N, CA, C and O atoms as a Tinker XYZ file with bonds, in Angstrom:
   448  protein
     1  N    -44.497000 -195.284000  132.707000    73     2
     2  CA   -44.844000 -193.917000  132.481000    64     1     3
     3  C    -44.951000 -193.583000  130.997000    63     2     4     5
     4  O    -45.151000 -192.414000  130.669000    81     3
     5  N    -44.836000 -194.495000  130.127000    73     3     6
     6  CA   -44.916000 -194.205000  128.701000    64     5     7
     7  C    -46.344000 -193.901000  128.260000    63     6     8     9
     8  O    -46.537000 -193.296000  127.206000    81     7
     9  N    -47.339000 -194.298000  129.029000    73     7    10
    10  CA   -48.727000 -194.064000  128.658000    64     9    11
    11  C    -49.211000 -192.664000  129.015000    63    10    12    13
    12  O    -50.321000 -192.292000  128.633000    81    11
    13  N    -48.442000 -191.903000  129.712000    73    11    14
    14  CA   -48.858000 -190.559000  130.119000    64    13    15
    15  C    -48.884000 -189.641000  128.906000    63    14    16    17
    16  O    -47.994000 -189.684000  128.056000    81    15
    17  N    -49.924000 -188.804000  128.841000    73    15    18
    18  CA   -50.053000 -187.852000  127.727000    64    17    19
    19  C    -49.251000 -186.608000  128.018000    63    18    20    21
    20  O    -49.179000 -186.151000  129.159000    81    19
    21  N    -48.663000 -186.077000  127.004000    73    19    22
    22  CA   -47.992000 -184.792000  127.172000    64    21    23
    23  C    -49.033000 -183.698000  127.022000    63    22    24    25
    24  O    -50.125000 -183.963000  126.520000    81    23
    25  N    -48.732000 -182.492000  127.437000    73    23    26
    26  CA   -49.702000 -181.393000  127.361000    64    25    27
    27  C    -50.046000 -181.047000  125.923000    63    26    28    29
    28  O    -51.133000 -180.527000  125.674000    81    27
    29  N    -49.183000 -181.310000  124.986000    73    27    30
    30  CA   -49.488000 -180.983000  123.595000    64    29    31
    31  C    -50.498000 -181.947000  122.994000    63    30    32    33
    32  O    -51.096000 -181.638000  121.963000    81    31
    33  N    -50.708000 -183.123000  123.615000    73    31    34
    34  CA   -51.675000 -184.090000  123.116000    64    33    35
    35  C    -53.046000 -183.936000  123.779000    63    34    36    37
    36  O    -53.975000 -184.661000  123.421000    81    35
    37  N    -53.197000 -183.024000  124.724000    73    35    38
    38  CA   -54.458000 -182.839000  125.439000    64    37    39
    39  C    -55.535000 -182.372000  124.475000    63    38    40    41
    40  O    -55.236000 -181.645000  123.528000    81    39
    41  N    -56.799000 -182.780000  124.698000    73    39    42
    42  CA   -57.874000 -182.435000  123.771000    64    41    43
    43  C    -58.047000 -180.941000  123.547000    63    42    44    45
    44  O    -58.290000 -180.536000  122.410000    81    43
    45  N    -57.936000 -180.112000  124.556000    73    43    46
    46  CA   -58.034000 -178.665000  124.385000    64    45    47
    47  C    -59.428000 -178.187000  124.031000    63    46    48    49
    48  O    -60.404000 -178.923000  124.174000    81    47
    49  N    -59.512000 -176.960000  123.572000    73    47    50
    50  CA   -60.771000 -176.300000  123.234000    64    49    51
    51  C    -61.450000 -177.018000  122.071000    63    50    52    53
    52  O    -60.817000 -177.257000  121.042000    81    51
    53  N    -62.703000 -177.359000  122.214000    73    51    54
    54  CA   -63.511000 -178.043000  121.211000    64    53    55
    55  C    -62.966000 -179.420000  120.856000    63    54    56    57
    56  O    -63.340000 -179.983000  119.827000    81    55
    57  N    -62.098000 -179.966000  121.682000    73    55    58
    58  CA   -61.558000 -181.292000  121.431000    64    57    59
    59  C    -60.635000 -181.353000  120.229000    63    58    60    61
    60  O    -60.484000 -182.414000  119.624000    81    59
    61  N    -60.024000 -180.251000  119.874000    73    59    62
    62  CA   -59.162000 -180.211000  118.692000    64    61    63
    63  C    -57.728000 -180.609000  118.994000    63    62    64    65
    64  O    -56.902000 -180.677000  118.084000    81    63
    65  N    -57.423000 -180.868000  120.242000    73    63    66
    66  CA   -56.086000 -181.327000  120.603000    64    65    67
    67  C    -55.025000 -180.315000  120.251000    63    66    68    69
    68  O    -55.186000 -179.122000  120.508000    81    67
    69  N    -53.963000 -180.774000  119.678000    73    67    70
    70  CA   -52.839000 -179.904000  119.357000    64    69    71
    71  C    -52.953000 -179.285000  117.980000    63    70    72    73
    72  O    -51.931000 -179.008000  117.353000    81    71
    73  N    -54.165000 -179.055000  117.485000    73    71    74
    74  CA   -54.350000 -178.466000  116.160000    64    73    75
    75  C    -53.725000 -177.083000  116.097000    63    74    76    77
    76  O    -53.937000 -176.247000  116.977000    81    75
    77  N    -52.954000 -176.856000  115.047000    73    75    78
    78  CA   -52.318000 -175.555000  114.864000    64    77    79
    79  C    -52.708000 -175.027000  113.495000    63    78    80    81
    80  O    -52.671000 -175.758000  112.505000    81    79
    81  N    -53.078000 -173.765000  113.442000    73    79    82
    82  CA   -53.460000 -173.146000  112.175000    64    81    83
    83  C    -52.239000 -172.574000  111.474000    63    82    84    85
    84  O    -51.344000 -172.001000  112.096000    81    83
    85  N    -52.233000 -172.750000  110.172000    73    83    86
    86  CA   -51.182000 -172.127000  109.369000    64    85    87
    87  C    -51.553000 -170.667000  109.156000    63    86    88    89
    88  O    -52.637000 -170.231000  109.543000    81    87
    89  N    -50.674000 -169.937000  108.556000    73    87    90
    90  CA   -50.950000 -168.523000  108.255000    64    89    91
    91  C    -52.180000 -168.417000  107.365000    63    90    92    93
    92  O    -53.039000 -167.565000  107.593000    81    91
    93  N    -52.273000 -169.265000  106.365000    73    91    94
    94  CA   -53.416000 -169.236000  105.460000    64    93    95
    95  C    -54.708000 -169.562000  106.218000    63    94    96    97
    96  O    -55.743000 -168.951000  105.952000    81    95
    97  N    -54.664000 -170.498000  107.142000    73    95    98
    98  CA   -55.830000 -170.846000  107.946000    64    97    99
    99  C    -56.297000 -169.686000  108.805000    63    98   100   101
   100  O    -57.497000 -169.439000  108.926000    81    99
   101  N    -55.340000 -168.968000  109.409000    73    99   102
   102  CA   -55.700000 -167.804000  110.223000    64   101   103
   103  C    -56.331000 -166.718000  109.357000    63   102   104   105
   104  O    -57.285000 -166.065000  109.781000    81   103
   105  N    -55.806000 -166.518000  108.146000    73   103   106
   106  CA   -56.369000 -165.514000  107.234000    64   105   107
   107  C    -57.800000 -165.893000  106.860000    63   106   108   109
   108  O    -58.679000 -165.032000  106.824000    81   107
   109  N    -58.038000 -167.166000  106.583000    73   107   110
   110  CA   -59.386000 -167.622000  106.225000    64   109   111
   111  C    -60.349000 -167.413000  107.395000    63   110   112   113
   112  O    -61.464000 -166.932000  107.196000    81   111
   113  N    -59.934000 -167.766000  108.602000    73   111   114
   114  CA   -60.779000 -167.582000  109.790000    64   113   115
   115  C    -61.087000 -166.102000  109.996000    63   114   116   117
   116  O    -62.234000 -165.745000  110.262000    81   115
   117  N    -60.094000 -165.249000  109.877000    73   115   118
   118  CA   -60.310000 -163.806000  110.055000    64   117   119
   119  C    -61.253000 -163.263000  108.981000    63   118   120   121
   120  O    -62.098000 -162.416000  109.272000    81   119
   121  N    -61.113000 -163.745000  107.737000    73   119   122
   122  CA   -61.993000 -163.295000  106.657000    64   121   123
   123  C    -63.438000 -163.706000  106.942000    63   122   124   125
   124  O    -64.361000 -162.927000  106.708000    81   123
   125  N    -63.635000 -164.920000  107.443000    73   123   126
   126  CA   -64.987000 -165.372000  107.774000    64   125   127
   127  C    -65.597000 -164.550000  108.904000    63   126   128   129
   128  O    -66.771000 -164.184000  108.843000    81   127
   129  N    -64.818000 -164.266000  109.918000    73   127   130
   130  CA   -65.301000 -163.440000  111.030000    64   129   131
   131  C    -65.674000 -162.049000  110.523000    63   130   132   133
   132  O    -66.718000 -161.511000  110.891000    81   131
   133  N    -64.826000 -161.471000  109.687000    73   131   134
   134  CA   -65.096000 -160.150000  109.129000    64   133   135
   135  C    -66.363000 -160.166000  108.277000    63   134   136   137
   136  O    -67.165000 -159.234000  108.339000    81   135
   137  N    -66.544000 -161.219000  107.483000    73   135   138
   138  CA   -67.728000 -161.345000  106.642000    64   137   139
   139  C    -69.001000 -161.404000  107.494000    63   138   140   141
   140  O    -69.999000 -160.766000  107.159000    81   139
   141  N    -68.970000 -162.153000  108.574000    73   139   142
   142  CA   -70.132000 -162.243000  109.469000    64   141   143
   143  C    -70.429000 -160.885000  110.103000    63   142   144   145
   144  O    -71.590000 -160.487000  110.193000    81   143
   145  N    -69.399000 -160.177000  110.538000    73   143   146
   146  CA   -69.607000 -158.865000  111.162000    64   145   147
   147  C    -70.172000 -157.853000  110.170000    63   146   148   149
   148  O    -71.067000 -157.082000  110.517000    81   147
   149  N    -69.661000 -157.848000  108.948000    73   147   150
   150  CA   -70.171000 -156.924000  107.926000    64   149   151
   151  C    -71.622000 -157.264000  107.605000    63   150   152   153
   152  O    -72.454000 -156.365000  107.480000    81   151
   153  N    -71.937000 -158.556000  107.470000    73   151   154
   154  CA   -73.315000 -158.969000  107.205000    64   153   155
   155  C    -74.258000 -158.536000  108.308000    63   154   156   157
   156  O    -75.355000 -158.048000  108.036000    81   155
   157  N    -73.840000 -158.711000  109.551000    73   155   158
   158  CA   -74.673000 -158.293000  110.684000    64   157   159
   159  C    -74.864000 -156.778000  110.686000    63   158   160   161
   160  O    -75.947000 -156.287000  111.006000    81   159
   161  N    -73.830000 -156.049000  110.334000    73   159   162
   162  CA   -73.932000 -154.589000  110.272000    64   161   163
   163  C    -74.902000 -154.134000  109.202000    63   162   164   165
   164  O    -75.667000 -153.193000  109.416000    81   163
   165  N    -74.879000 -154.798000  108.037000    73   163   166
   166  CA   -75.792000 -154.425000  106.958000    64   165   167
   167  C    -77.237000 -154.736000  107.322000    63   166   168   169
   168  O    -78.139000 -153.958000  107.011000    81   167
   169  N    -77.457000 -155.856000  107.970000    73   167   170
   170  CA   -78.814000 -156.205000  108.389000    64   169   171
   171  C    -79.314000 -155.203000  109.424000    63   170   172   173
   172  O    -80.465000 -154.771000  109.364000    81   171
   173  N    -78.468000 -154.837000  110.360000    73   171   174
   174  CA   -78.845000 -153.850000  111.371000    64   173   175
   175  C    -79.129000 -152.494000  110.770000    63   174   176   177
   176  O    -80.026000 -151.782000  111.223000    81   175
   177  N    -78.367000 -152.131000  109.747000    73   175   178
   178  CA   -78.564000 -150.835000  109.094000    64   177   179
   179  C    -79.896000 -150.812000  108.360000    63   178   180   181
   180  O    -80.588000 -149.794000  108.374000    81   179
   181  N    -80.263000 -151.905000  107.727000    73   179   182
   182  CA   -81.519000 -151.974000  106.993000    64   181   183
   183  C    -82.698000 -151.821000  107.945000    63   182   184   185
   184  O    -83.699000 -151.197000  107.593000    81   183
   185  N    -82.594000 -152.378000  109.136000    73   183   186
   186  CA   -83.687000 -152.316000  110.100000    64   185   187
   187  C    -83.956000 -150.889000  110.564000    63   186   188   189
   188  O    -85.077000 -150.584000  110.971000    81   187
   189  N    -82.974000 -150.019000  110.513000    73   187   190
   190  CA   -83.120000 -148.648000  110.988000    64   189   191
   191  C    -83.404000 -147.695000  109.838000    63   190   192   193
   192  O    -83.760000 -146.540000  110.074000    81   191
   193  N    -83.257000 -148.149000  108.604000    73   191   194
   194  CA   -83.338000 -147.268000  107.450000    64   193   195
   195  C    -84.704000 -146.607000  107.294000    63   194   196   197
   196  O    -84.782000 -145.481000  106.804000    81   195
   197  N    -85.770000 -147.273000  107.694000    73   195   198
   198  CA   -87.096000 -146.715000  107.500000    64   197   199
   199  C    -87.592000 -146.041000  108.770000    63   198   200   201
   200  O    -88.293000 -146.649000  109.579000    81   199
   201  N    -87.227000 -144.804000  108.931000    73   199   202
   202  CA   -87.706000 -144.028000  110.073000    64   201   203
   203  C    -89.093000 -143.491000  109.738000    63   202   204   205
   204  O    -89.401000 -143.272000  108.566000    81   203
   205  N    -89.925000 -143.279000  110.737000    73   203   206
   206  CA   -91.259000 -142.753000  110.458000    64   205   207
   207  C    -91.187000 -141.378000  109.799000    63   206   208   209
   208  O    -90.346000 -140.549000  110.147000    81   207
   209  N    -92.079000 -141.154000  108.850000    73   207   210
   210  CA   -92.096000 -139.884000  108.140000    64   209   211
   211  C    -92.771000 -138.795000  108.959000    63   210   212   213
   212  O    -93.250000 -139.027000  110.069000    81   211
   213  N    -92.795000 -137.632000  108.395000    73   211   214
   214  CA   -93.440000 -136.502000  109.060000    64   213   215
   215  C    -94.947000 -136.742000  109.103000    63   214   216   217
   216  O    -95.502000 -137.386000  108.212000    81   215
   217  N    -95.599000 -136.231000  110.123000    73   215   218
   218  CA   -97.034000 -136.386000  110.253000    64   217   219
   219  C    -97.780000 -135.646000  109.148000    63   218   220   221
   220  O    -97.274000 -134.678000  108.582000    81   219
   221  N    -98.974000 -136.109000  108.853000    73   219   222
   222  CA   -99.802000 -135.509000  107.811000    64   221   223
   223  C   -101.026000 -134.901000  108.483000    63   222   224   225
   224  O   -101.690000 -135.558000  109.284000    81   223
   225  N   -101.322000 -133.653000  108.157000    73   223   226
   226  CA  -102.547000 -133.037000  108.669000    64   225   227
   227  C   -103.721000 -133.623000  107.902000    63   226   228   229
   228  O   -103.704000 -133.689000  106.673000    81   227
   229  N   -104.745000 -134.048000  108.642000    73   227   230
   230  CA  -105.884000 -134.707000  108.012000    64   229   231
   231  C   -107.185000 -134.014000  108.389000    63   230   232   233
   232  O   -107.266000 -133.249000  109.350000    81   231
   233  N   -108.187000 -134.317000  107.592000    73   231   234
   234  CA  -109.542000 -133.875000  107.900000    64   233   235
   235  C   -110.436000 -135.112000  107.913000    63   234   236   237
   236  O   -110.163000 -136.092000  107.221000    81   235
   237  N   -111.486000 -135.057000  108.692000    73   235   238
   238  CA  -112.414000 -136.186000  108.803000    64   237   239
   239  C   -113.535000 -135.984000  107.795000    63   238   240   241
   240  O   -114.102000 -134.897000  107.682000    81   239
   241  N   -113.846000 -137.057000  107.061000    73   239   242
   242  CA  -114.878000 -136.972000  106.028000    64   241   243
   243  C   -115.798000 -138.183000  106.153000    63   242   244   245
   244  O   -115.339000 -139.310000  106.341000    81   243
   245  N   -117.106000 -137.933000  106.045000    73   243   246
   246  CA  -118.087000 -139.021000  106.034000    64   245   247
   247  C   -118.436000 -139.330000  104.585000    63   246   248   249
   248  O   -118.812000 -138.439000  103.824000    81   247
   249  N   -118.310000 -140.594000  104.213000    73   247   250
   250  CA  -118.530000 -141.024000  102.830000    64   249   251
   251  C   -120.007000 -140.881000  102.476000    63   250   252   253
   252  O   -120.883000 -141.361000  103.195000    81   251
   253  N   -120.265000 -140.211000  101.352000    73   251   254
   254  CA  -121.627000 -140.057000  100.834000    64   253   255
   255  C   -121.898000 -141.196000   99.842000    63   254   256   257
   256  O   -120.959000 -141.785000   99.308000    81   255
   257  N   -123.173000 -141.508000   99.595000    73   255   258
   258  CA  -123.487000 -142.570000   98.629000    64   257   259
   259  C   -122.849000 -142.275000   97.267000    63   258   260   261
   260  O   -122.938000 -141.158000   96.757000    81   259
   261  N   -122.209000 -143.286000   96.693000    73   259   262
   262  CA  -121.602000 -143.152000   95.368000    64   261   263
   263  C   -120.163000 -142.667000   95.373000    63   262   264   265
   264  O   -119.499000 -142.745000   94.339000    81   263
   265  N   -119.656000 -142.173000   96.486000    73   263   266
   266  CA  -118.268000 -141.708000   96.534000    64   265   267
   267  C   -117.323000 -142.907000   96.612000    63   266   268   269
   268  O   -117.639000 -143.932000   97.217000    81   267
   269  N   -116.154000 -142.750000   95.982000    73   267   270
   270  CA  -115.173000 -143.838000   95.970000    64   269   271
   271  C   -113.822000 -143.345000   96.462000    63   270   272   273
   272  O   -113.551000 -142.144000   96.481000    81   271
   273  N   -112.986000 -144.283000   96.856000    73   271   274
   274  CA  -111.620000 -143.960000   97.274000    64   273   275
   275  C   -110.844000 -143.345000   96.110000    63   274   276   277
   276  O   -109.981000 -142.491000   96.307000    81   275
   277  N   -111.164000 -143.791000   94.899000    73   275   278
   278  CA  -110.470000 -143.274000   93.713000    64   277   279
   279  C   -110.785000 -141.794000   93.499000    63   278   280   281
   280  O   -109.917000 -141.027000   93.082000    81   279
   281  N   -112.031000 -141.389000   93.784000    73   279   282
   282  CA  -112.388000 -139.973000   93.671000    64   281   283
   283  C   -111.625000 -139.146000   94.699000    63   282   284   285
   284  O   -111.137000 -138.059000   94.389000    81   283
   285  N   -111.524000 -139.660000   95.921000    73   283   286
   286  CA  -110.764000 -138.945000   96.951000    64   285   287
   287  C   -109.301000 -138.831000   96.544000    63   286   288   289
   288  O   -108.683000 -137.777000   96.700000    81   287
   289  N   -108.757000 -139.918000   96.025000    73   287   290
   290  CA  -107.351000 -139.911000   95.608000    64   289   291
   291  C   -107.130000 -138.878000   94.511000    63   290   292   293
   292  O   -106.124000 -138.169000   94.509000    81   291
   293  N   -108.076000 -138.797000   93.576000    73   291   294
   294  CA  -107.973000 -137.829000   92.479000    64   293   295
   295  C   -107.978000 -136.400000   93.023000    63   294   296   297
   296  O   -107.286000 -135.530000   92.493000    81   295
   297  N   -108.756000 -136.158000   94.078000    73   295   298
   298  CA  -108.877000 -134.792000   94.597000    64   297   299
   299  C   -107.686000 -134.363000   95.453000    63   298   300   301
   300  O   -107.451000 -133.166000   95.615000    81   299
   301  N   -106.927000 -135.318000   96.007000    73   299   302
   302  CA  -105.823000 -134.940000   96.894000    64   301   303
   303  C   -104.439000 -135.180000   96.294000    63   302   304   305
   304  O   -103.436000 -134.790000   96.891000    81   303
   305  N   -104.369000 -135.812000   95.126000    73   303   306
   306  CA  -103.040000 -136.134000   94.587000    64   305   307
   307  C   -102.342000 -134.906000   94.028000    63   306   308   309
   308  O   -102.976000 -133.945000   93.591000    81   307
   309  N   -101.008000 -134.967000   94.055000    73   307   310
   310  CA  -100.190000 -133.912000   93.469000    64   309   311
   311  C   -100.054000 -134.167000   91.976000    63   310   312   313
   312  O   -100.237000 -135.293000   91.514000    81   311
   313  N    -99.734000 -133.128000   91.226000    73   311   314
   314  CA   -99.568000 -133.264000   89.780000    64   313   315
   315  C    -98.497000 -134.305000   89.471000    63   314   316   317
   316  O    -97.405000 -134.273000   90.038000    81   315
   317  N    -98.822000 -135.225000   88.571000    73   315   318
   318  CA   -97.866000 -136.240000   88.151000    64   317   319
   319  C    -97.788000 -137.450000   89.065000    63   318   320   321
   320  O    -97.107000 -138.422000   88.737000    81   319
   321  N    -98.472000 -137.414000   90.208000    73   319   322
   322  CA   -98.426000 -138.540000   91.144000    64   321   323
   323  C    -99.350000 -139.652000   90.653000    63   322   324   325
   324  O   -100.472000 -139.387000   90.221000    81   323
   325  N    -98.881000 -140.886000   90.719000    73   323   326
   326  CA   -99.659000 -142.039000   90.264000    64   325   327
   327  C   -100.873000 -142.223000   91.176000    63   326   328   329
   328  O   -100.738000 -142.307000   92.397000    81   327
   329  N   -102.047000 -142.285000   90.574000    73   327   330
   330  CA  -103.298000 -142.396000   91.323000    64   329   331
   331  C   -103.334000 -143.667000   92.180000    63   330   332   333
   332  O   -103.887000 -143.659000   93.280000    81   331
   333  N   -102.745000 -144.757000   91.676000    73   331   334
   334  CA  -102.721000 -146.013000   92.439000    64   333   335
   335  C   -101.930000 -145.860000   93.736000    63   334   336   337
   336  O   -102.301000 -146.410000   94.773000    81   335
   337  N   -100.830000 -145.101000   93.659000    73   335   338
   338  CA  -100.028000 -144.857000   94.863000    64   337   339
   339  C   -100.811000 -144.041000   95.888000    63   338   340   341
   340  O   -100.723000 -144.293000   97.090000    81   339
   341  N   -101.575000 -143.065000   95.409000    73   339   342
   342  CA  -102.371000 -142.226000   96.314000    64   341   343
   343  C   -103.460000 -143.063000   96.983000    63   342   344   345
   344  O   -103.713000 -142.911000   98.178000    81   343
   345  N   -104.105000 -143.945000   96.220000    73   343   346
   346  CA  -105.124000 -144.830000   96.800000    64   345   347
   347  C   -104.489000 -145.713000   97.874000    63   346   348   349
   348  O   -105.070000 -145.902000   98.943000    81   347
   349  N   -103.312000 -146.248000   97.599000    73   347   350
   350  CA  -102.616000 -147.091000   98.585000    64   349   351
   351  C   -102.288000 -146.294000   99.845000    63   350   352   353
   352  O   -102.415000 -146.812000  100.955000    81   351
   353  N   -101.870000 -145.045000   99.684000    73   351   354
   354  CA  -101.571000 -144.197000  100.844000    64   353   355
   355  C   -102.832000 -143.910000  101.659000    63   354   356   357
   356  O   -102.795000 -143.917000  102.889000    81   355
   357  N   -103.947000 -143.657000  100.972000    73   355   358
   358  CA  -105.210000 -143.409000  101.672000    64   357   359
   359  C   -105.674000 -144.658000  102.423000    63   358   360   361
   360  O   -106.167000 -144.562000  103.547000    81   359
   361  N   -105.515000 -145.826000  101.802000    73   359   362
   362  CA  -105.865000 -147.076000  102.484000    64   361   363
   363  C   -105.022000 -147.254000  103.740000    63   362   364   365
   364  O   -105.543000 -147.613000  104.796000    81   363
   365  N   -103.705000 -147.000000  103.624000    73   363   366
   366  CA  -102.817000 -147.114000  104.787000    64   365   367
   367  C   -103.207000 -146.122000  105.877000    63   366   368   369
   368  O   -103.235000 -146.467000  107.059000    81   367
   369  N   -103.506000 -144.895000  105.476000    73   367   370
   370  CA  -103.876000 -143.852000  106.430000    64   369   371
   371  C   -105.114000 -144.245000  107.231000    63   370   372   373
   372  O   -105.232000 -143.922000  108.413000    81   371
   373  N   -106.035000 -144.946000  106.569000    73   371   374
   374  CA  -107.293000 -145.321000  107.211000    64   373   375
   375  C   -107.312000 -146.762000  107.716000    63   374   376   377
   376  O   -108.320000 -147.214000  108.259000    81   375
   377  N   -106.206000 -147.485000  107.541000    73   375   378
   378  CA  -106.144000 -148.872000  108.011000    64   377   379
   379  C   -107.103000 -149.790000  107.285000    63   378   380   381
   380  O   -107.680000 -150.694000  107.889000    81   379
   381  N   -107.278000 -149.565000  105.985000    73   379   382
   382  CA  -108.214000 -150.361000  105.197000    64   381   383
   383  C   -107.474000 -151.421000  104.383000    63   382   384   385
   384  O   -106.385000 -151.171000  103.867000    81   383
   385  N   -108.076000 -152.609000  104.274000    73   383   386
   386  CA  -107.481000 -153.682000  103.481000    64   385   387
   387  C   -107.773000 -153.493000  101.993000    63   386   388   389
   388  O   -106.980000 -153.907000  101.147000    81   387
   389  N   -108.911000 -152.869000  101.674000    73   387   390
   390  CA  -109.284000 -152.634000  100.275000    64   389   391
   391  C   -109.672000 -151.169000  100.103000    63   390   392   393
   392  O   -109.729000 -150.406000  101.066000    81   391
   393  N   -109.936000 -150.797000   98.852000    73   391   394
   394  CA  -110.329000 -149.419000   98.557000    64   393   395
   395  C   -111.849000 -149.255000   98.559000    63   394   396   397
   396  O   -112.353000 -148.182000   98.227000    81   395
   397  N   -112.571000 -150.289000   98.924000    73   395   398
   398  CA  -114.036000 -150.215000   98.929000    64   397   399
   399  C   -114.527000 -149.407000  100.127000    63   398   400   401
   400  O   -114.050000 -149.572000  101.250000    81   399
   401  N   -115.495000 -148.527000   99.858000    73   399   402
   402  CA  -116.078000 -147.683000  100.907000    64   401   403
   403  C   -117.585000 -147.872000  100.926000    63   402   404   405
   404  O   -118.187000 -148.237000   99.916000    81   403
   405  N   -118.191000 -147.620000  102.084000    73   403   406
   406  CA  -119.643000 -147.671000  102.216000    64   405   407
   407  C   -120.148000 -146.302000  102.651000    63   406   408   409
   408  O   -119.466000 -145.580000  103.378000    81   407
   409  N   -121.347000 -145.953000  102.201000    73   407   410
   410  CA  -121.950000 -144.683000  102.598000    64   409   411
   411  C   -122.046000 -144.629000  104.117000    63   410   412   413
   412  O   -122.449000 -145.602000  104.755000    81   411
   413  N   -121.674000 -143.486000  104.696000    73   411   414
   414  CA  -121.710000 -143.299000  106.139000    64   413   415
   415  C   -120.394000 -143.636000  106.829000    63   414   416   417
   416  O   -120.199000 -143.308000  107.999000    81   415
   417  N   -119.499000 -144.285000  106.106000    73   415   418
   418  CA  -118.187000 -144.620000  106.680000    64   417   419
   419  C   -117.380000 -143.341000  106.870000    63   418   420   421
   420  O   -117.443000 -142.435000  106.039000    81   419
   421  N   -116.624000 -143.264000  107.960000    73   419   422
   422  CA  -115.787000 -142.097000  108.234000    64   421   423
   423  C   -114.362000 -142.415000  107.798000    63   422   424   425
   424  O   -113.806000 -143.448000  108.169000    81   423
   425  N   -113.772000 -141.511000  107.002000    73   423   426
   426  CA  -112.393000 -141.697000  106.533000    64   425   427
   427  C   -111.584000 -140.437000  106.815000    63   426   428   429
   428  O   -112.125000 -139.340000  106.956000    81   427
   429  N   -110.280000 -140.631000  106.892000    73   427   430
   430  CA  -109.353000 -139.508000  107.038000    64   429   431
   431  C   -108.782000 -139.172000  105.672000    63   430   432   433
   432  O   -108.363000 -140.059000  104.929000    81   431
   433  N   -108.767000 -137.888000  105.346000    73   431   434
   434  CA  -108.194000 -137.423000  104.082000    64   433   435
   435  C   -107.148000 -136.358000  104.388000    63   434   436   437
   436  O   -107.314000 -135.571000  105.319000    81   435
   437  N   -106.074000 -136.331000  103.609000    73   435   438
   438  CA  -105.058000 -135.293000  103.830000    64   437   439
   439  C   -105.664000 -133.909000  103.657000    63   438   440   441
   440  O   -106.526000 -133.693000  102.805000    81   439
   441  N   -105.198000 -132.979000  104.476000    73   439   442
   442  CA  -105.649000 -131.589000  104.396000    64   441   443
   443  C   -105.192000 -130.993000  103.063000    63   442   444   445
   444  O   -104.069000 -131.248000  102.626000    81   443
   445  N   -106.036000 -130.218000  102.427000    73   443   446
   446  CA  -105.685000 -129.591000  101.132000    64   445   447
   447  C   -104.587000 -128.580000  101.272000    63   446   448
   448  O   -104.180000 -127.969000  100.284000    81   447
């Protein structure tokens, strides 16, 4: 009967056998768990941070020959607002990849 294993020698969870954590080991494990939870919370918070903005009232405009997105941006921008930002907003509003327009194209412009 000397070959029989005692319960303390059994492999246990993850095959770690009779592994026992010291106080310092438990503190390290708890710190790692806390770090993972905080990281997951921050990532989740970032995903919700950008809520959709308020809707914008728009008007429909047909592009005339020679008109540019930059001219439209100049006419609708607020004082002190960067013209490049306004052009980017107009492109987003109209789902355009570039600021190039063609005569006869229909675009949405913010209401004055």
